[in-house]
C-alpha positions in Angstrom: -10.8 -12.9 -14.5 -7.2 -13.9 -15.5 -3.8 -14.5 -13.5 -0.7 -12.3 -13.9 2.2 -13.8 -13.1 6.1 -12.6 -13.4 8.8 -15.1 -13.0 13.1 -13.7 -12.6 12.1 -10.1 -14.4 14.5 -7.9 -14.4 14.3 -4.2 -15.3 17.5 -1.9 -15.4 18.4 1.6 -17.0 21.7 2.0 -17.7 23.3 1.3 -14.5 20.5 1.6 -12.6 18.6 -1.5 -11.8 15.4 -1.0 -10.7 13.7 -4.3 -10.9 15.7 -7.0 -9.4 14.5 -10.4 -10.2 10.7 -10.2 -9.5 8.7 -13.4 -9.1 4.8 -12.0 -8.6 1.8 -13.9 -8.9 -1.6 -12.0 -8.8 -4.9 -13.9 -8.2 -7.7 -14.1 -10.8 -10.0 -11.7 -8.9 -7.6 -10.2 -7.1 -6.8 -6.4 -6.0 -2.7 -6.2 -5.9 -1.3 -3.2 -4.0 1.9 -2.0 -5.1 3.8 0.0 -2.5 7.0 1.9 -2.1 9.0 5.0 -1.8 9.9 6.9 -5.0 12.3 5.3 -6.8 11.4 1.4 -5.7 10.6 -0.1 -8.9 6.7 -0.5 -8.1 5.8 1.6 -11.1 8.5 -0.2 -13.6 7.0 -2.9 -12.5 3.2 -1.9 -13.7 4.9 -1.0 -16.6 6.7 -3.7 -17.4 3.0 -5.8 -16.9 1.5 -3.4 -19.3 4.1 -4.0 -22.0 5.2 0.2 -22.3 8.7 -1.2 -21.0 10.7 -4.7 -21.8 12.4 -6.4 -19.3 16.0 -7.7 -19.4 14.9 -11.3 -18.2 11.9 -12.9 -17.3 8.2 -14.4 -18.5 4.9 -12.5 -17.7 1.7 -15.0 -18.4 -2.0 -13.7 -18.4 -3.4 -17.2 -17.3 -2.5 -19.5 -20.0 -1.1 -16.7 -22.0 2.7 -15.7 -22.6 2.7 -12.0 -22.7 6.7 -11.9 -22.8 9.6 -13.7 -22.5 13.0 -12.9 -24.8 14.3 -16.1 -24.4 11.4 -17.7 -26.6 11.3 -14.5 -28.9 7.5 -13.7 -27.8 6.6 -10.3 -27.0 2.9 -9.4 -27.3 2.9 -5.4 -27.6 0.4 -2.9 -24.9 -2.5 -3.0 -27.6 -3.0 -6.9 -27.5 -3.2 -7.1 -23.9 -6.5 -6.7 -23.1 -5.3 -4.2 -20.5 -7.1 -1.1 -18.7 -4.9 1.1 -17.5 -5.4 4.7 -15.4 -2.3 6.9 -14.8 -1.3 9.8 -12.3 -2.2 12.5 -15.2 -5.5 10.9 -16.1 -4.5 11.8 -19.7 -7.4 13.6 -20.9 -7.7 14.5 -24.8 -8.3 18.2 -24.3 -10.3 19.0 -27.5 -12.2 16.0 -26.8 -15.9 16.0 -24.8 -16.3 13.2 -22.0 -17.9 11.1 -24.1 -14.9 11.0 -26.9 -12.6 10.9 -24.5 -14.2 7.2 -23.6 -15.6 6.1 -26.9 -12.7 7.0 -29.0 -10.8 3.6 -27.8 -13.6 1.4 -28.1 -14.1 2.9 -31.6 -9.9 2.2 -32.6 -11.2 -1.4 -31.1 -13.7 -2.2 -34.2 -16.9 -2.3 -31.5 -20.0 -1.1 -33.7 -22.3 2.1 -32.9 -24.7 0.3 -31.1 -21.9 -2.0 -28.7 -19.8 0.9 -28.5 -23.4 3.4 -27.3 -24.1 0.5 -24.7 -20.6 0.7 -22.9 -20.6 4.6 -22.5 -23.6 5.0 -21.1 -22.9 2.0 -18.8 -19.3 3.3 -17.7 -21.2 6.8 -17.2 -23.8 6.0 -14.8 -20.5 3.5 -13.0 -18.8 6.6 -12.3 -21.8 9.2 -12.0 -20.7 11.5 -14.8 -24.0 11.0 -17.1 -25.0 14.3 -16.9 -21.4 15.4 -17.9 -20.9 13.9 -21.2 -20.7 16.9 -24.1 -18.5 18.5 -20.9 -14.5 19.1 -22.5 -12.1 18.0 -19.7 -11.4 21.5 -18.9 -14.8 22.1 -17.7 -14.4 19.5 -15.0 -12.9 20.0 -11.2 -10.2 17.4 -10.7 -12.2 15.0 -8.8 -14.3 14.7 -12.4 -11.2 14.2 -14.8 -10.1 11.4 -13.0 -14.2 9.9 -13.1 -13.5 9.9 -16.6 -10.6 8.2 -16.8 -12.1 5.7 -14.6 -15.2 5.3 -17.5 -12.9 5.5 -19.8 -11.0 2.0 -18.2 -14.4 0.4 -17.6 -15.8 0.9 -21.2 -12.9 -1.1 -21.9 -14.4 -4.2 -20.2 -10.8 -5.7 -19.6 -10.3 -8.7 -17.5 -6.7 -7.0 -16.1 -7.0 -3.7 -14.9 -3.6 -1.4 -14.1 -3.4 1.4 -12.2 -0.1 3.7 -11.4 -0.9 6.4 -8.5 -4.7 7.3 -9.6 -5.3 9.5 -6.8 -2.2 11.8 -6.1 -3.3 14.4 -7.3 -6.8 15.0 -5.7 -7.1 16.5 -2.6 -7.8 14.3 0.8 -11.4 14.7 0.3 -11.5 13.2 -3.5 -8.9 10.6 -2.7 -11.6 9.2 0.3 -14.7 9.7 -1.8 -12.2 7.7 -4.9 -11.0 5.3 -2.9 -14.7 4.1 -2.1 -15.2 4.1 -5.7 -12.3 2.6 -6.8 -13.8 -0.3 -3.7 -17.3 -0.2 -4.9 -16.0 -0.7 -9.0 -13.3 -3.5 -7.8 -16.0 -5.4 -6.6 -18.6 -5.1 -9.3 -16.1 -5.3 -12.6 -14.4 -8.9 -10.9 -11.0 -7.9 -12.8 -7.6 -9.0 -11.9 -6.1 -5.1 -9.8 -2.7 -4.0 -9.8 -2.2 -0.8 -8.1 1.1 1.4 -8.0 1.0 3.8 -4.7 3.8 5.4 -2.1 0.3 6.3 0.0 -0.1 3.1 2.6 -3.7 4.2 3.7 -4.2 3.7 -0.2 -2.7 0.6 0.2 -4.3 -1.0 3.2 -7.7 0.4 3.0 -8.0 -0.9 -1.3 -6.1 -3.9 -1.0 -6.3 -8.0 -0.8 -2.7 -8.2 -1.0 -0.2 -5.8 -0.4 3.4 -5.8 -1.5 6.3 -3.8 -0.3 9.7 -3.0 -2.7 12.6 -1.2 -2.0 15.9 -0.7 -4.0 13.5 -3.1 -6.7 13.2 -5.5 -4.5 10.2 -7.3 -2.5 10.7 -6.5 1.1 7.2 -8.1 2.0 4.3 -10.0 0.4 0.9 -10.3 2.6 -2.3 -9.2 3.7 -2.5 -6.2 4.7 -3.2 -6.7 8.5 0.1 -9.1 7.8 1.7 -6.1 6.5 0.6 -4.1 9.0 0.9 -5.9 12.2 3.5 -8.1 11.3 6.0 -6.9 9.3 9.0 -9.4 7.9 11.6 -6.6 8.6 12.5 -3.3 9.8 11.9 -1.4 6.7 8.1 -2.5 6.4 7.7 -1.6 10.2 9.1 1.7 9.4 7.3 2.8 6.4 3.8 1.5 7.5 1.9 3.6 10.0 1.2 7.3 10.3 2.2 8.7 13.2 5.2 6.1 12.8 6.1 3.1 14.6 8.3 3.5 17.9 11.7 1.4 18.3 13.2 0.8 21.3 16.9 -0.8 21.1 17.8 -3.3 23.8 19.8 -6.4 25.2 18.3 -9.6 25.8 18.0 -11.0 29.8 16.2 -11.7 32.4 13.9 -10.1 35.0 12.0 -12.4 37.5 12.7 -15.3 35.5 10.9 -14.0 32.5 13.1 -13.4 29.4 12.7 -10.0 28.0 14.4 -7.1 26.3 16.4 -4.2 28.4 16.0 -0.9 27.1 17.8 0.8 29.7 14.5 2.4 31.9 12.2 0.0 29.8 11.2 -3.2 30.2 9.6 -5.0 27.1 9.0 -9.4 27.8 9.8 -11.8 24.7 7.1 -14.1 23.7 8.8 -17.8 23.4 12.2 -18.3 22.8 15.0 -16.2 20.9 17.7 -17.6 18.8 20.6 -18.9 20.9 22.5 -15.9 18.9 20.9 -13.4 19.5 21.7 -10.5 22.2 21.0 -7.0 21.2 17.5 -6.7 19.4 15.0 -4.1 18.6 11.5 -4.0 19.5 8.7 -1.8 17.8 5.1 -1.3 18.6 2.5 1.1 16.8 1.2 4.0 18.5 -2.1 2.8 19.1 -1.1 -0.4 21.0 0.0 1.7 24.1 -2.5 1.9 27.0 -2.3 5.5 28.8 -3.7 5.7 32.7 -3.3 9.9 34.2 -2.6 7.8 37.5 -0.7 5.4 39.0 -0.3 1.7 38.3 1.7 -1.2 39.3 3.9 -2.4 36.5 3.1 0.8 34.2 5.8 2.9 32.9 5.7 6.5 34.5 6.3 9.3 31.5 6.1 12.7 31.0 3.8 14.5 28.2 5.6 16.4 25.8 3.0 17.3 23.3 -0.7 16.8 22.4 -1.5 17.0 18.7 -5.7 16.2 18.4 -6.6 15.2 15.1 -10.6 15.4 15.6 -11.5 11.2 15.4 -8.0 10.8 17.7 -5.5 12.5 19.2 -1.5 11.7 19.1 0.6 12.1 22.2 4.4 12.3 22.6 5.5 11.1 25.9 9.3 10.6 27.2 10.8 8.7 29.9 14.8 10.2 31.0 15.8 7.8 27.9 13.1 6.9 25.3 10.7 8.8 23.4 7.5 7.2 23.0 4.3 8.1 20.0 0.9 7.5 21.6 -2.5 7.5 19.5 -5.6 7.4 21.3 -9.4 7.6 21.0 -11.2 11.2 20.8 -10.5 14.8 20.8 -7.9 15.0 24.0 -6.9 18.1 26.1 -3.9 17.7 28.5 -1.7 20.1 30.1 2.1 19.6 28.8 4.2 18.6 31.5 1.8 16.6 33.2 3.2 12.8 34.3 1.2 9.9 32.7 2.0 6.1 33.3 1.7 3.6 29.5 1.7 0.0 29.2 2.6 -1.5 26.5 0.5 -4.3 24.8 2.6 -7.5 24.8 0.7 -8.8 22.0 1.3 -6.6 19.6 5.0 -6.3 20.2 7.5 -6.9 17.1 11.4 -8.1 17.8 14.0 -7.4 15.4 17.7 -8.7 14.6 19.9 -6.1 14.7 21.9 -7.2 11.5 19.9 -8.5 9.2 16.7 -6.6 10.5 14.3 -9.1 10.3 11.5 -10.3 12.1 12.3 -13.0 14.5 8.5 -14.1 15.3 6.8 -13.2 11.5 5.1 -16.4 11.9 2.3 -15.9 13.6 -0.9 -16.1 12.6 -3.3 -13.3 11.2 -6.8 -12.4 11.5 
């Protein structure tokens, strides 16, 4: 297991800056996911680590090894970085069998026949593809081709694994299955892993640490729990979550001696003391952190049901007050009549409050689970 350490990395393409002064450390054996929208710099970061792109500034270290420093004249080529790589397109040779696709790189590494055969068999067993080793890629399903690409990476026995959106070409069922496979393989291989995706479900389910990027900058780095429940800024709050987070704009005020956010027909209690210069804030809450009742309850907010979207294991409800639209998620397959009157209550501990100007979370130092 090796630590990956990036310091002051900047990479641009002409006038377009893809990565802006990136500092990033991946702990030995950790599974770190870089998450963000298209064009945020996540794939460029991965390619810089792999040596497929050279940054203008900064240093890269694998453990104690200096891998890249333009200032010191050190540029280790990709083939000497001892990396396992897997990409969105699988990159399988169509005229080679599964066996040949896996062993080609091993032979180029100079391994003897016995070692090559041992690694091939072990890798095929891990991805459950041993019966298919004499087939060609065209004779395999998309999920099977993905497993071959994984087997090739496993066979290299690299201490660092880099994956660039490897599941994006698979259907929903296969993606779920392969997420489980990747999690198991990471545990078995104990390799330091950097995984790039725009899929927040992959990031939250697979990772020890998630790095959220936008426009070449790291917007937040933390555990999946921290990223989801305590977003550092509005970008992270809006980007993470499906269905999306609820946002309410309001002004700080007092009600019955308590400080809260006045959002018109909605009053939200604020924990602790807000900054003295704060006036207008934006509050957010996840849809699953809103309780709902079909009967009137004291101090609960009266709403009207506008939409019901059953998903099977849970149901998305869209309700509104006179001025606010609110999204809720309730467990189970729910059937309700549109226009029905409901009452909702927000879980106070699940609220986050953001400064309107800086968009920073004013209370993001709460402990995580």
